[in-house]
N, C-alpha and C positions, 0 to 999 in steps of 0.2 A: 772092590776086587782085592784079593790078597796075592802078593808076589813075594817069593822067598828066594834069597840069595844065600846059599849055604845054610847057615843057621841064623842069618840076620833077617828079621821080618819087619815090615813096615806097611801099615794100611793107610797112612796119612796122604801118600802121594799116589795119584792114579797111575796104573800100569803103563799107560801110553806116554807118561811124562818121565819114565826112568831112563837115564843115559846108559843103555846096555853096554856100549863099547867101554865106557869107563868102569862100569860094574864088573866087567870081565877082568880088568886089571886088579880090582880090589879082591875079587875071588881068588885070583892067582896068588896074591899075597896071603889070603886067608888059609889056603891049602898048606902053604909053607909054615903056617903058625901052629899046625896041629901038635907039633912037638913041645909047644909051650905049656905052661901051667894053665889051669882053668881060669884063674884070675887074669892072667895076661891075655888069654884069648878073649875074655869078656870085654876087657878094656879096648882091644883092637876092634871088636865088632861095633861097639858104641861109637868109637872115633870114626870108623869107616862110614857108618850110617849117617852120622852128623855131617861128615864131609859131603856125602852124596846129596843130602837134603839141601845143603847150601848151594851146591853146584846146580841142582835142579831149579832152585829158585832163580838163580842168575840166568840160566839158560832160558827159562820161561819168559823172563822180562826181555831178553835179547830177541827171542822169537816174536814176541808181541810187537816189539818195535819194528822189526823187519816186515811184519804182516800189516802194519799200520793200525794196530789195535791199541786200546788204552794200555799203558804200561807205566812203570815207575822209572822215570827218566834218570834218577840218581843212580839206580842199579844198572840199567841198560847202558848208560853212557860211560860207566866206569867198570864194565864187566871184567876186563883183563886185570885191573888192579885188585878187584875183589876176589877173583879166582886165585891169583897169586897169594893173597892174604889167607884165604881158606886153606890152601895147600900147605903153606908155611905153618899155619896153626896146627894142622893135622900132623905134619912131619915132626913137630916139636913134642906132641903128646903121645904119638904112637910108638909102640915097641917094635914094629915091623919095618920092612924096607921103606924108606921115604918115598912118597908118591912122586915127588919132584924128580926122583931118579928113574921112575917107571915111565914117566911121560916125557915127550919131546918138548923142548923149550917153546916151540912154535905151536903148541897145542891150541886149537881153536874150539870154542864151544859149539857143539852140534845143536842147531836150532831144535827146540822142543815144541811139539804141537801144543797149542794153547786154545782154550775155550774162552768165549767172551767173558770178560770180568767187569765189575762196576768200575767206573772211572775213579781212580785214586790220585789225588793231587799231592805231589811231593815237591818241595822246593828244589830247584836245580842247583847243584853245588858249583862252586868256582873251582875248576880243575887247573892246577898249576902246570906251567910248561914243564914237560918231562926232563928236558935238558937242565932246566933250572933246579928241579927237585933233586937231581943227583948231586948238586953242589951244596945243598942245605940239609942239615940234620933235622932242624925244626922248621915247620912251615904252618902258616895259618890255613892253607888250602888242603885241609884234611876232611875226610868223611866222618865227622863226629857222630857218636852214638845217638845224640839227641836229634840229629837231622834225619835219622832213619825212622821207619814206621814202627812205633813202639807197640803197636797191636800184635805184631808178629815177632818181636824181638825175643831172643832166647832168654829164658828166666830159669832160676833154680827150681827144683822140685819142691813143692810145699804142700802141707796138709791143712794150712790155714784157710779160713773162709774167703770168699771173693769180695772185692771192693764193693760191689753192688749191695751185698748184704750189710756190710759195715756202714755204708753211706745211708742206707734205708733206716737202720737202727738209729743213726745219728740224727736224721731228720725227725724220726718219730719221737725221740727224746725231747728235741727242741719244741716240737709241735705240742706235746703234752703239757709243757710248762706255760703255754700261751692260752689266752682265752679268745675264742673266735678265730676267724681267718686272719692269718698273718702274712702280709705281702713279702716280708723278708725271707720267710721260710719257702714261699713259692719260688722266689728268685733263686734261693740256694739249691732247690731241687733241680731247676733248669740247668744251673751251672755244673752241678755234680754229674748230671746225665751227659752234659757236653764233654766233660773230662773222660767219662767211660767210653763215649763214642770215639773220641780222638785218640786216646791212649790205650784203650782196651780194658776189659773187665778181668783182672788177674787176681791171684791170691794176694791177700793184704800185705804179706811180708816180702813180696817180690818187687815192690815199688821202690825206686831210689830217686835221688835228686835229679838224675838224668830224665826221668819221666816228667818232673815238674818243668825242667828246662825245655823239654820237647813241647809241653803244653804252651809255654810262653812263645816258643818259636812259631807255633801255629796261630796263636791268638794275636800275633802282631798284625795279621791280616783280617782279623775279625771286626766287621763294621760296628761302630759304637751305637749307631742308630738302628733300632729294631726294624724299621721299615726297609732297610737295605739288606735284610736277611730273608729272602723268599721262603715262605712256609713249605713249599714243595721241594726245596733243596735239602740235601744232606749237609751236615756240618762242613765236610771237606769240599763240597761243591760251593758252599758260600765262601769259604776261604779261598778257593781257587778263583772265584769270580772277582776277588778283590786283591789279587797279587800285584796289580798295578796301582793299588792304593787310591782308587778313584773315590772310595768312600772313606770318611774320617775313621781312623783306627781308635782303639781304646786308649784311655788316658792311663798314665802310670799308676795313679792311686786306685783306679778301677781294677786294673790288673792285679795289683798287690792285695788290696783290702776287699776286693769283690770276688774275683775268680780264684786266685791262689789261696786266699785265707780260708775259704770254705772247704777246699780240697784238703788243706793241711789239717783243719779241724777234724774232718771225717777220718783221715788216716791216723791221726794222733790220739784216738780215743784210748784212755788208760786201760780199759778192760782187756784190750788186745796186746798191751805191753809192746807196742811197735812204734819206734820213733827214729827211723833212719834218716828222716828228712829234717830233723831238728837242727837248726843252725846252718842249713844248706845255703851256700853262696850262689845266688842266681843272678843272671844277667838279663837286663830288660832292654828292648829295642829303643833306638833313639827317636822313633816315631811315637813313642808313648809319651803323651803330653804331661808336663809337670802339673801338680795340683794348683788350682787357681785360688790364691789367698785373697781373703776379703780385704777390701781397701776402705779407707776412711772416706766419708762423704763430707764435702765442703758445707759450710753453713748455708750458702745460697741454694745448694741442692736439697738440703733438709727443709729449707723454707718452701721450695717448690713442691716437695713431697707433701707437706702439710697443706699447702694451698690447693693441691689437687685432691687430697683425701677428704677434707672437710666439706667441700661443696657436693661431694658424691652422695651424701645423705645416708651412707651405710656405716654403722657403728664400727665395724672392724677396720674399714679404711680410715676412719677418723681417729680412733683411740689406739689401735695396736702399734702404729709407728711411734706415737707419743709415749706409750707405756714402755716400749723397748728402749727409747732414748733416755727415759727418766728412771729406769730400774736396772737396766743391763741384763734382763732375763731373756731366755730363749723363747722364740715364737711358739714352739710346740707346747710349752708350759702355760704361757699367757692365755692361749685359746681355751684352756680347760678351767679357767677361773670361775668360781661361783661367788655369789654374794656372801655366803657364810664363810668363805675363805679369808675375808677381810676383817680385821679386828684392831682395836686400839691396844697396842702392846705396852707402850709407856704413855704417860699423860701427854696428849697432843701429838703422839707419834703413831701413825697407822702403818700396819704391815699386812702382807698377804702371804698365804701359805696353802698350797694345794694339797689334797689328799693323794696318796700314791695310787689308789684305785677309785674309780667313780662309776656311778650308774649311768651308762650311756644308752638311752632308750630303755630297753628292758634287760640289758646285759651289763654286768659289771666288767669293766676293762681297766687296764693299767694306763696311767697317764704316761705319755712318751717322754720320760725324763732320761737324761744321759747318765746320771750317777746319783748316789744317795745324797750327796751335798745339795742337789737340786730340790730336795724335800724340805730344806730349812726355810724359815720365813725370810722375806726380803722387804725392805723399807719402801713405802710409797712416798714420793716427794710431796711436799706441802702444796705444790701447785695443783696436784690432782684433787686435793681437798678444797682448794680455793675455787676451782671451776665447778664443783658440785659432783664430780664423778664418784668420789668415795662414798658420799651420802647416798647417791642413787644406787650404787653397787650394793651397799649394805641392805637396802630395801628389797633387793631381789631375793634375799634369803637363800634357799637351796637351789635356785634356778641358775643356769649358766648365764654368764654375762654376754656371750656371743651366740644367741640361739640359732641364728641363720647358719653359722658354721657347724654347730653341734648337731644339726639335723642330717648332716652328710655322713657318709660311711667312714671317711678318714678326715676328721676335722683339721688336724695339723697339716696334712699334705695339701688339702684344699686351701687352707689359709696361706701356705707358701706360694701356691699358684696365684691366688688373688693379689698377694702383695707384689709378686713379680709383675703382674699386669698393671698394678698401680704405678710402679716405677716406670714402666713403658709409657703409660698415659702422661706421667709428669715429665717425660723426655729428659730424664737425668741419668739413665743407664748408659753411659758412654764407654765404660770399661766392664769386662766380665766380672771383676772383683767387687763392683759396686752393687751389693745385694742387701736384702733386709738385715742380714746378720751384721752388716756394717754399723748399724745403729747400736748394737751390743758392744762392738769394738769402740765406738765413739764414747760410750759411757765409761768403759774401762780407762780409756785414755784421759777423759775429762777428770775423773776422780783421782787419777794419778797426778795430773797437773795441779789439782787442788789439795795435794798433800795428804790424801787419804792413805793410810797404811796398807801395805800389800795384803796382809792377812784379812783385814776388814773388807777390802775390795773383793777378795776371793769368796768370802762368805756371802756378800751381797749378791754377786752374780751367779753363785751356785757352783764355784770351782772347788775341787778337793783341796784341802789344806794339808800341809805336812812336808813342804820342801826342806824344812829345817826341824830338827827334833824339838826345838823350843816351841814351834808352832802347834805341837800336839797337846800342849798344856793349856789349861783354861777352858772356858766355854767354847763350844763349836757354833755358837750363834752370837749375834751382835749384842753388845752391852747397850745400856740406855744412852750413855754418852756418845758412843759411836753411831747408834741408830739416829739420834737427834742430829748429829753432824751431817749424816747423809740426807735426812729429810729436809734440811735447810740449805743445801748446797746452792750457791748462786747460779742462776740460769745464764746461759750465754746471751750476751747483750746484742749480738748480731743476728739473732733469730727472733722474729715477732710471734709471740705466743698468744696475742690478744684474740685471735680467731677462735680459740677454744672456750672463750668466756660466753656465757649465755646460751649454751647449747641445750637442746631438748633431747635428753638421753632416751626418754621413753619413745619418742618418735624415731630416733635413729635405730633403736633396737627392734622396732616393729617393721622397719623398711625391708622389702624383699629385693634380692638381687635378680634383675630381669635378664632373660637370655637375649643375646644379641651378638652382633659382630664384635669379636675381640679387638681391643686396641692394637694397631699395627705399630711395630717399632719404627722410630724415626730413621730415615736413611742414614747409614753410616754407624748406627749403634750396634753393639755386639748382641747376637741372639742369645736367648736364655738357654743355658745348658740343660739337657734333659736328665742327666745322671747326677744325682746329689753327691755321689762319691768323688766327682771331679773337683768338688770344692774342699778347701781346707777351712773348716769351721771350728778350729781348735780354740779360738779366743772365747 
């Protein structure tokens, strides 16, 4: 329905929602403005329409509250303050008689008929005592822009494309660079859609850091566990159901590197030349848990891990912990090793080096490496030669060394799950930071204690080198002298490695993992975190 006030036209607000008493006052002022120039009249019309829109919105929420219908408490409970703010803003910008002079000080909002609306959950603000506010120029108890509904916030006119189009192009570009289904892209798609649902789908160049802060403000109530997010709930309903924080919220690292990072990446595509959020200073809630840093394992816990893994009869349980402890390499890379990846680099010194892409089943796929440095060769300790593992591995040729894992859709992810279960079965996971990655950290610490130079340690474990400009010179791989030093490092005397001697590797590789009841954690041990982003695996 179209309603015209003088020459001011608006079709966005239903006729029954217009405050006609107030409109009459605006029209009176409009009549007086006929003597003004066309530009001045145009400005006054826009200002008057904007003011009426704001007052209609406030009146609608007040009426909904009085009628016991769903409403935005933040607006309804602070109606008088918002009305005064709108009028003051109008008076400042208009060239006509100030509205504040036209209205009585005690003006009350006339309830506006409202129709049922979906339940929108908005955090209730803390309203400062009015007498106290008069004494203070600056106060924490303000209605900040990020606390309002950013879906309906006023934004500048723009001819740019919508966020939904930009984000879709971003995902398509990422997806085209991958082979096969990629879980990271699927997760990114879910999180980008969540941002659009909570903040709104607007023109790409109208987003600001306020929108990111509003996203964080809502996500502080977002349950970290997917099972606590009912599938038939909207995002705001899920958030509303956890305002009492009965479900564990997201960790800080998940917020930053999971949800916010993908939104920033989509918004910051260079083809649109739009980077207003670059360097934005954002505040995170104190309920966002700090990253869990991996902790070292004591020698007796490593011993228990070995003593649990070897009797299991499964090659991955037996060898993967030992390989991680004696090479310092990441689990995701070790899983993809093939027999042909192992060679004698220097006389008596054996090394391993995976390809960057491998044929997995009938599809070529990239090995989940973290950086290019991970593609360099790494030294295999002489103990692996002594127990016959190197000879057996060489005999496998182009076959994967861990066939039971490689038959699965995501070998590295499955390996991480199985190693976590091994820790539980060994009853050594007393702290959340005691994870498989702790073995990599143990190798780095041990080689440091045995005076291996930092640059050599970095190349062995697959870290990027270059902290100092002098590190950039010379070979980017280990020399014969350094490689031989790593191959013959003394083993820790407080760990018994004898259980690895005399193993039948063919039998271990042929063993199948049977389905059954998963090992339950010992009472008092920390549960395994479901989100990998919660861990700090930077070592």
